[in-house]
C-alpha positions, 0 to 999 in steps of 0.5 A: 281239137276241143275247146272248153269254156269256163265262165266265172264271175269277175274277181272271184278267182286269182290269176293263179287259180285260173292257171290251175283251172286251165292246167287241170281241165287240160289234163282231164281232157288229155286223159280222155282223148290222149296225150297227142291232143294236149297241144290242140286242147284249148281252155278259155276262162271268160269272166262275167261282170259282177251282178250280170249273172243271174240265178233264181231271178237275182244277180249274183255278185263277186261278194255273193260268190265269196260268201258261198265259198266260205259257207256263209249262204245256204 
């Protein structure tokens, strides 16, 4: 009975993208553990407040992640 937690910054991913994450992570786990485990494979998406996730001593915001997705930050 695996439980997979995915932590993301709030406002970065749409509801559809989060649904895709849940579906694809479940499919990956089932590929490893077997189809019989699909019904007991849990995936949770936990959203962290913008600015409350720090990297290199700096709070990362939703806007920062969007810039990274567009390749605007090195």
